[in-house]
SEGU-719119 format. One record per residue (C-alpha): residue number from 0; x, y, z negated. Coordinates in Angstrom, 1 decimal. Each point is the difference from the previous one (the first is absolute). Last residue first. Example, Ala and Ser with C-alpha at 12.3 -4.5 7.8 and 13.67 -1.06 7.14 Angstrom:
BEGIN
(1; (13.7; -1.1; -7.1))
(0; (-1.4; -3.4; -0.7))
//
This chain:
BEGIN
(446; (-16.9; -13.1; -1.5))
(445; (-3.5; -1.2; -0.7))
(444; (-0.3; 1.6; -3.5))
(443; (1.5; 3.3; 1.3))
(442; (-2.4; 0.2; 2.9))
(441; (-3.0; -0.6; -2.4))
(440; (1.1; 3.0; -2.0))
(439; (0.3; 2.3; 2.9))
(438; (-3.3; 2.0; -0.4))
(437; (-0.2; -0.2; -3.6))
(436; (3.5; 1.8; -0.5))
(435; (-0.8; 2.4; 2.8))
(434; (-3.3; 1.0; -1.7))
(433; (1.6; 0.4; -3.4))
(432; (2.6; 2.4; 1.9))
(431; (-3.1; 2.1; 1.5))
(430; (-1.6; 0.2; -3.3))
(429; (3.2; 1.4; -1.6))
(428; (0.8; 2.3; 2.8))
(427; (-3.6; 1.6; 0.2))
(426; (0.2; 3.1; 2.1))
(425; (3.4; -0.5; 1.9))
(424; (-0.3; -3.7; 0.5))
(423; (-3.8; 0.6; 1.1))
(422; (0.6; 2.7; 2.6))
(421; (-3.2; -0.8; 1.6))
(420; (-2.1; -0.2; -3.2))
(419; (0.3; -1.3; -3.5))
(418; (-2.6; -1.3; -2.4))
(417; (-2.1; -3.2; -0.7))
(416; (1.9; -2.2; 2.2))
(415; (-1.6; -2.3; 2.5))
(414; (1.9; -3.4; 0.4))
(413; (1.0; -2.4; 2.8))
(412; (2.6; -2.4; -0.4))
(411; (1.4; -3.0; 2.0))
(410; (-1.6; 0.9; 3.3))
(409; (1.5; -2.4; 2.6))
(408; (-1.9; 1.0; 3.1))
(407; (0.2; 3.7; -0.7))
(406; (-2.0; 1.9; 2.6))
(405; (-3.3; -2.0; -0.3))
(404; (0.5; -0.4; -3.6))
(403; (0.3; 3.6; -0.7))
(402; (-3.4; 0.6; 1.8))
(401; (-1.8; -2.4; -2.5))
(400; (2.0; 1.6; -2.9))
(399; (-1.4; 3.4; 0.8))
(398; (2.4; 2.8; 0.5))
(397; (-0.7; 3.2; -2.0))
(396; (0.5; 3.0; 2.2))
(395; (2.2; 3.0; 0.0))
(394; (1.5; -1.2; -3.3))
(393; (-1.2; 1.4; -3.2))
(392; (-1.6; -3.3; -1.3))
(391; (3.2; -2.0; 0.5))
(390; (-0.1; -3.2; 1.9))
(389; (2.9; -2.4; -0.7))
(388; (1.0; -2.4; 2.6))
(387; (2.2; -3.1; 0.2))
(386; (1.3; -2.0; 3.0))
(385; (1.5; -3.4; 0.4))
(384; (1.0; -0.3; 3.7))
(383; (-2.4; 0.0; 2.9))
(382; (-0.6; 3.7; 0.5))
(381; (-2.6; 1.0; 2.6))
(380; (0.0; 3.7; -1.0))
(379; (-3.7; 0.3; 0.4))
(378; (-0.8; 3.4; 1.9))
(377; (0.5; 3.3; -1.8))
(376; (3.6; 0.9; 0.6))
(375; (-0.4; -0.3; 3.8))
(374; (3.5; -0.5; 1.0))
(373; (1.8; 2.2; 2.5))
(372; (1.9; 2.0; -2.3))
(371; (2.8; 2.3; 1.4))
(370; (-2.1; 3.3; -0.3))
(369; (-1.2; -0.7; -3.5))
(368; (3.8; -0.8; -0.8))
(367; (0.7; 3.4; 1.6))
(366; (-1.4; 1.7; -3.2))
(365; (3.2; -1.0; -2.0))
(364; (2.4; 1.7; 2.5))
(363; (-2.3; 3.2; 0.1))
(362; (-0.1; 0.6; -3.8))
(361; (3.5; -1.5; -0.6))
(360; (2.0; 3.1; -0.7))
(359; (1.9; -1.8; -2.6))
(358; (-0.3; 2.9; -2.6))
(357; (-3.7; 0.6; 1.0))
(356; (-1.0; -3.6; -0.2))
(355; (1.7; -0.5; -3.3))
(354; (-1.6; 3.3; -1.3))
(353; (-3.6; -1.4; 0.9))
(352; (1.0; -3.2; -1.9))
(351; (1.3; 1.8; -3.2))
(350; (-2.9; 2.5; 0.3))
(349; (-2.6; -2.8; -0.5))
(348; (1.8; -1.5; -2.8))
(347; (0.3; 3.6; -1.6))
(346; (-3.6; 0.3; 0.2))
(345; (-0.3; -3.1; -1.9))
(344; (-1.4; -3.5; 0.9))
(343; (-0.4; -2.5; -2.9))
(342; (-3.8; -0.3; 0.7))
(341; (-1.0; 3.0; 2.3))
(340; (-3.6; -0.6; -0.6))
(339; (-2.6; -0.5; 2.7))
(338; (-3.4; 1.0; -0.9))
(337; (-0.3; 2.8; 2.7))
(336; (3.0; 1.8; -1.6))
(335; (1.6; -0.8; -3.4))
(334; (1.9; 2.9; -1.5))
(333; (3.5; 1.2; 0.3))
(332; (-0.3; 1.7; 3.3))
(331; (2.9; -1.7; 1.5))
(330; (-0.5; -3.3; -1.6))
(329; (-3.8; 0.1; 0.9))
(328; (1.0; 0.7; 3.8))
(327; (2.4; -2.8; -0.1))
(326; (-2.9; -2.3; -1.2))
(325; (-2.3; 1.3; 2.4))
(324; (2.1; -0.6; 3.0))
(323; (-1.3; -3.3; 1.4))
(322; (-2.8; 0.7; -0.6))
(321; (-2.3; 3.1; -0.5))
(320; (1.3; 3.3; -1.4))
(319; (2.0; 0.6; 3.2))
(318; (-1.6; -2.2; 2.9))
(317; (3.1; -1.7; 1.7))
(316; (3.4; 0.7; -1.6))
(315; (-0.5; 3.7; -0.7))
(314; (3.1; 0.3; -2.4))
(313; (2.5; -0.9; 2.5))
(312; (-1.2; 2.6; 2.4))
(311; (-0.4; 2.6; -2.7))
(310; (3.5; -0.6; -1.2))
(309; (1.6; 0.1; 3.3))
(308; (-1.7; 3.2; 0.6))
(307; (1.4; 1.5; -3.1))
(306; (3.5; -1.4; 0.9))
(305; (-0.1; 1.8; 3.2))
(304; (2.4; -0.6; 2.9))
(303; (0.1; -3.8; 0.3))
(302; (-4.0; -0.1; -0.3))
(301; (0.0; 2.6; 2.8))
(300; (1.3; -2.9; 2.2))
(299; (-3.6; -1.6; 0.0))
(298; (-0.1; -0.1; 3.8))
(297; (2.7; -2.8; 0.0))
(296; (-2.7; -2.3; -1.5))
(295; (-2.3; 0.4; 3.0))
(294; (-2.1; -3.4; 0.3))
(293; (0.3; -2.1; -3.1))
(292; (0.8; 3.0; -2.1))
(291; (-3.0; 1.6; 1.3))
(290; (-2.2; -2.8; -0.6))
(289; (1.3; -1.0; -3.4))
(288; (-0.7; 3.6; -1.3))
(287; (-3.5; -0.3; 1.6))
(286; (-0.7; -3.2; -1.6))
(285; (-2.3; 0.9; -3.0))
(284; (-3.3; 1.5; 1.5))
(283; (-2.0; -2.6; 2.0))
(282; (2.1; -3.0; 0.0))
(281; (0.6; 0.2; -3.7))
(280; (-3.6; 0.7; -0.8))
(279; (-1.2; -3.0; 2.1))
(278; (2.8; -2.0; -1.6))
(277; (-1.7; 0.6; -3.5))
(276; (-3.3; -0.9; 1.4))
(275; (1.3; -3.3; 1.6))
(274; (1.8; -0.7; -3.5))
(273; (-3.4; 0.3; -1.7))
(272; (-1.7; -2.1; 2.6))
(271; (2.6; -2.8; -0.7))
(270; (-0.3; 0.3; -3.6))
(269; (-3.7; -0.4; 0.2))
(268; (0.0; -2.8; 2.5))
(267; (-0.3; 0.7; 3.8))
(266; (-3.0; -1.6; 1.6))
(265; (-0.6; 2.6; 2.9))
(264; (3.1; 1.8; 1.8))
(263; (0.6; 3.4; -1.4))
(262; (-1.4; 2.9; 1.9))
(261; (1.8; 1.1; 3.2))
(260; (2.4; 3.0; 0.2))
(259; (2.1; -1.8; 2.8))
(258; (3.1; -0.2; -2.0))
(257; (-1.7; -1.2; -3.2))
(256; (-2.0; -2.5; 1.9))
(255; (3.0; -1.4; 1.7))
(254; (1.9; -0.1; -3.3))
(253; (-2.7; -1.9; -1.6))
(252; (-0.3; -2.6; 3.1))
(251; (3.8; -0.5; -0.3))
(250; (-0.1; -1.0; -3.7))
(249; (1.7; 2.4; -2.3))
(248; (2.9; -1.8; -2.0))
(247; (3.3; 1.7; 0.4))
(246; (1.0; 0.6; -3.7))
(245; (0.6; 3.2; -1.9))
(244; (1.4; -1.3; -3.2))
(243; (2.3; -2.7; 1.4))
(242; (1.7; -3.1; -1.7))
(241; (2.2; -2.3; 2.1))
(240; (1.3; -3.6; -0.1))
(239; (3.0; -2.2; 0.0))
(238; (2.3; 1.7; 2.5))
(237; (3.2; -1.7; 0.5))
(236; (-1.5; -2.4; 2.8))
(235; (-0.6; 3.1; 2.2))
(234; (-3.9; 0.3; 0.6))
(233; (0.2; 2.6; 2.8))
(232; (-3.6; 0.6; -0.9))
(231; (0.8; 0.5; -3.6))
(230; (2.4; 2.7; 0.9))
(229; (-2.5; 1.7; 2.2))
(228; (-2.4; -0.1; -3.1))
(227; (2.7; 1.6; -2.1))
(226; (0.4; 2.8; 2.6))
(225; (-3.8; 0.2; 0.3))
(224; (-0.3; 0.5; -3.8))
(223; (3.0; 2.2; -0.6))
(222; (-1.5; 2.4; 2.3))
(221; (-2.7; 0.6; -2.9))
(220; (1.1; -2.5; -2.5))
(219; (2.6; -2.8; 0.1))
(218; (1.3; -3.0; -1.8))
(217; (2.6; -2.8; 1.2))
(216; (1.2; -3.1; -1.5))
(215; (3.5; -1.7; 0.0))
(214; (1.8; -3.2; 0.5))
(213; (3.8; -0.4; 0.9))
(212; (0.9; 3.5; -1.0))
(211; (3.4; 0.8; 1.1))
(210; (-0.3; 3.8; 0.1))
(209; (0.6; -0.4; 3.8))
(208; (-2.8; -2.3; 0.1))
(207; (-2.3; 2.4; -1.8))
(206; (1.0; 2.8; 2.5))
(205; (-0.3; -2.0; 3.1))
(204; (-3.6; -0.8; -1.2))
(203; (-0.6; 3.7; -0.4))
(202; (1.3; 0.9; 3.4))
(201; (-2.4; -2.4; 1.7))
(200; (-2.9; 1.6; -1.9))
(199; (1.2; 3.4; 1.2))
(198; (-0.2; -1.3; 3.6))
(197; (-3.5; -1.3; -0.5))
(196; (-1.1; 3.2; -1.8))
(195; (1.2; 2.1; 3.0))
(194; (3.7; 1.5; 0.6))
(193; (-0.3; -0.2; 3.7))
(192; (1.0; 3.5; 1.2))
(191; (3.4; 1.4; -0.1))
(190; (1.8; 2.4; -2.5))
(189; (-1.1; -1.9; -2.9))
(188; (0.4; 1.9; -3.2))
(187; (2.4; -1.6; -2.5))
(186; (-1.3; -0.9; -3.6))
(185; (0.1; 2.6; -2.7))
(184; (-3.5; 0.9; -0.2))
(183; (-2.1; -1.2; 3.0))
(182; (1.0; -0.4; 3.6))
(181; (0.6; -3.7; -0.4))
(180; (-2.1; -1.2; -3.1))
(179; (1.9; 0.5; -3.3))
(178; (0.8; -3.3; -1.5))
(177; (-0.9; -1.3; -3.5))
(176; (1.5; -3.4; -0.7))
(175; (-0.9; -1.3; -3.6))
(174; (1.2; -3.2; -1.7))
(173; (-3.3; -1.0; -1.8))
(172; (-0.9; -1.4; -3.4))
(171; (-3.0; -1.9; -0.9))
(170; (1.7; -2.8; -1.6))
(169; (1.7; 2.3; -2.5))
(168; (-3.6; 0.7; -1.4))
(167; (-2.5; 2.8; 0.4))
(166; (-1.4; 2.8; -2.1))
(165; (2.6; 2.7; 1.0))
(164; (3.2; -0.8; -1.8))
(163; (-0.3; -3.6; 1.1))
(162; (-0.4; 1.3; 3.6))
(161; (3.5; 1.1; 0.4))
(160; (0.5; 0.3; 3.9))
(159; (-3.7; 0.4; 0.7))
(158; (-1.0; 2.4; -2.9))
(157; (3.5; 1.8; 0.4))
(156; (-0.5; 0.7; 3.7))
(155; (-3.4; 0.9; 0.1))
(154; (0.2; 3.5; -0.8))
(153; (2.4; 0.7; 2.8))
(152; (-2.2; -1.3; 2.7))
(151; (-1.5; 3.1; 1.3))
(150; (3.3; 1.7; 0.0))
(149; (1.0; -2.4; 2.8))
(148; (-1.9; 2.1; 2.4))
(147; (-3.7; 1.1; 0.5))
(146; (-2.0; 1.9; 2.5))
(145; (-0.1; -2.6; 1.5))
(144; (1.0; -3.5; -1.1))
(143; (2.1; -1.9; -2.4))
(142; (1.6; -3.4; 0.4))
(141; (0.7; -2.5; -3.0))
(140; (2.5; -2.8; 0.6))
(139; (-0.2; -2.7; -2.6))
(138; (2.8; -2.4; -1.2))
(137; (-1.7; -2.4; -2.8))
(136; (1.9; 0.0; -3.3))
(135; (1.8; -3.2; -1.0))
(134; (3.1; 1.8; -1.1))
(133; (-1.8; 2.4; -2.5))
(132; (1.9; 3.1; -0.3))
(131; (-2.0; 1.4; 2.9))
(130; (1.8; 1.3; 3.0))
(129; (-0.9; 3.4; 1.3))
(128; (0.7; 1.0; 3.6))
(127; (-1.1; 3.5; 1.3))
(126; (0.2; 0.2; 3.6))
(125; (1.2; 2.3; 2.9))
(124; (0.1; -1.4; 3.5))
(123; (2.6; 1.3; 2.4))
(122; (-1.1; -0.7; 3.7))
(121; (1.7; -2.1; 2.8))
(120; (-2.2; -3.1; -0.5))
(119; (1.0; 0.0; -3.7))
(118; (2.5; 2.2; -1.6))
(117; (0.2; -0.1; -3.7))
(116; (-0.5; 2.6; -2.8))
(115; (-0.2; -0.6; -3.8))
(114; (-1.5; 1.2; -3.1))
(113; (0.6; -1.4; -3.5))
(112; (-2.1; 2.0; -2.3))
(111; (1.2; 2.9; -2.3))
(110; (0.2; 2.0; 3.2))
(109; (-3.7; 0.0; 0.6))
(108; (-0.6; 1.4; -3.6))
(107; (2.6; 2.6; 0.3))
(106; (-1.5; 1.1; 3.3))
(105; (-3.5; -0.1; -1.6))
(104; (1.1; 2.4; -2.6))
(103; (2.1; 2.2; 2.2))
(102; (-3.0; 0.9; 2.1))
(101; (-1.2; 2.4; -2.9))
(100; (-3.3; 1.7; 0.6))
(99; (-0.6; 3.3; -1.8))
(98; (0.3; 3.1; 2.3))
(97; (-0.5; -1.0; 3.5))
(96; (-1.8; -3.4; -0.5))
(95; (-2.2; 1.7; -2.8))
(94; (-0.9; 2.8; 2.6))
(93; (-0.5; -2.4; 2.8))
(92; (-2.4; -2.1; -2.0))
(91; (-2.0; 3.0; -1.0))
(90; (-0.2; 1.3; 3.6))
(89; (-0.9; -3.4; 1.3))
(88; (-3.0; -0.4; -2.4))
(87; (-1.1; 3.6; 0.5))
(86; (-0.2; -0.3; 3.8))
(85; (-2.0; -3.0; 0.0))
(84; (1.4; -3.1; 1.7))
(83; (-2.3; -0.6; 3.0))
(82; (-3.1; 1.4; 1.5))
(81; (-2.4; -2.3; -2.1))
(80; (1.9; 0.9; -3.2))
(79; (-2.7; 1.8; -1.8))
(78; (-1.3; 3.6; -0.4))
(77; (-0.1; 0.8; 3.6))
(76; (1.4; 2.7; 2.1))
(75; (3.7; -1.1; -0.5))
(74; (2.3; 2.7; -1.3))
(73; (2.2; 2.0; 2.4))
(72; (3.3; -1.6; 1.2))
(71; (3.2; 0.4; -1.8))
(70; (3.3; 0.9; 1.3))
(69; (2.6; -1.9; -2.2))
(68; (3.1; 2.1; -0.9))
(67; (0.3; -1.1; -3.7))
(66; (-0.3; -3.7; 1.0))
(65; (2.7; 0.7; 2.7))
(64; (2.3; 1.4; -2.6))
(63; (-0.6; -2.8; -2.3))
(62; (0.8; -2.6; 2.6))
(61; (3.2; 1.9; 1.0))
(60; (1.1; 0.0; -3.6))
(59; (-0.4; -3.7; -0.2))
(58; (2.0; -0.5; 3.2))
(57; (2.8; 2.2; -1.0))
(56; (0.1; -1.7; -3.5))
(55; (1.1; -3.2; 1.9))
(54; (-2.0; -3.2; -0.2))
(53; (2.2; -2.7; -1.5))
(52; (-1.5; -3.3; 0.7))
(51; (2.1; -3.2; -0.5))
(50; (0.4; -3.0; 2.3))
(49; (2.0; -3.4; -0.3))
(48; (0.9; -1.6; 3.3))
(47; (-1.3; -3.2; 1.2))
(46; (2.0; -1.2; 2.9))
(45; (-1.6; -1.3; 3.2))
(44; (1.4; 2.4; 2.4))
(43; (3.5; -0.1; -1.6))
(42; (1.0; 2.8; -2.2))
(41; (2.9; 2.3; 0.5))
(40; (2.0; 0.5; -3.0))
(39; (-0.9; 2.5; -2.6))
(38; (0.7; 3.7; -0.7))
(37; (-2.8; 1.6; -1.9))
(36; (-2.5; 2.4; 1.4))
(35; (-3.1; 1.1; -1.7))
(34; (-3.4; -1.1; 1.8))
(33; (-2.9; 2.2; 0.3))
(32; (0.6; 1.5; 3.4))
(31; (-0.4; -3.6; 1.5))
(30; (-3.7; -0.1; -1.1))
(29; (-0.8; 2.8; 2.4))
(28; (1.4; 3.4; 1.2))
(27; (-2.7; 1.9; -2.1))
(26; (2.5; 1.9; -2.2))
(25; (1.8; 1.7; 3.0))
(24; (1.3; 2.6; -2.5))
(23; (3.7; -0.2; 0.8))
(22; (0.5; -2.9; -2.5))
(21; (-2.6; -1.8; 2.2))
(20; (2.3; 0.4; 3.0))
(19; (3.0; -1.6; -1.8))
(18; (-2.2; -2.8; -1.1))
(17; (-1.0; -0.8; 3.5))
(16; (3.7; 0.0; 1.0))
(15; (0.7; -2.4; -2.6))
(14; (-3.0; -2.2; 1.1))
(13; (1.5; -0.2; 3.5))
(12; (3.5; -1.0; -1.5))
(11; (-1.5; -2.9; -1.7))
(10; (-1.3; -0.4; -3.7))
(9; (0.9; -2.7; -2.6))
(8; (-1.5; 0.5; -3.5))
(7; (1.6; 0.2; -3.3))
(6; (-1.6; -0.7; -3.5))
(5; (0.9; -3.7; 0.2))
(4; (-1.8; -2.5; -2.4))
(3; (-2.4; -1.9; 2.3))
(2; (2.5; -2.3; 1.6))
(1; (-1.3; -2.1; 2.7))
(0; (-1.2; -3.4; -0.5))
//
């Protein structure tokens, strides 16, 4: 296994040049500008290189300057969020971001973890790798989504790697690998097209093998779900099973009715009818952000120039006060919105994630995943290896078990949680961790 003790990172000449540019004030040069140079021997293509974050003071000063110089629009003409993020909400968040927020806290937290970069398929992949002290721990790769990052998973690291300290037992332990999706966070940004969920899935399999894991499991939510599904469809012998919390389960006849605006097919069970109605709302008004990123991501270039604009875009994930953004809005406002509590999410958590997007200049590179994707994320995933699903009440729709069984042919675990939403690991880390322990229990017993 690679060493996890070094505080040094390897960088190439191009990254040194980018760092020099950043020092002159080009704070948004991308993830490479966050590296601090150290002398090191050249790495081979499959080398695993230690990684450390060191954002320059110039970059943080530039962020505060841009926030102070924000040109605001006029107030919305309604008394709710139906036109988007309310002006007062965004102005208060930007005020706090500019004057009180401290990026160094999360930077220190990340740097306390073993972080690495390795080149896969010509692209640098960043990942956190925390091994449990329990030798028989189950290796698990966990994939975030949009508008997320590895920051979403920070609160589940201790409960999963040291379960005995969090209500579990040593036999529940996991070795965790938490990568940044290409174009997100500290991973490289693709310079050519083709980095779709299937290609990312292949890269994740390479990563786990490179870490010398003979057997492992995979988990994902949001984009992490289709990436994890694609890993399962590749069915490498090392992959024991998967868990997803935004499953591909919607029957083709339901998708057809939703796309055409037709009523629900007759004969649906009560939970199927509920899911249909939730999906109706999603298709009608909660997919505009995905449609523009899926067709014209480069047009959103203003997000690379305005941190306030970036914050508004990342906050308004779908339908504002409704799902899946309600828990984030509740955290930002400090009160429960529309019945969806923030859980463990705080305003600083939300700004940690937004600031990461800003400092790495990944608003556009992350959006391109929507353009790259050719999979219908709603249709049954057609997964044949062991699979587990947790349905959270605050997700954009609650998948019925009858649908889940059509998409996942070896469903080993299906459970409806009593709280949590789209960002379940972030909102309810203890509950989410307990779900993963339960989901993979049978796999541990059989291997």
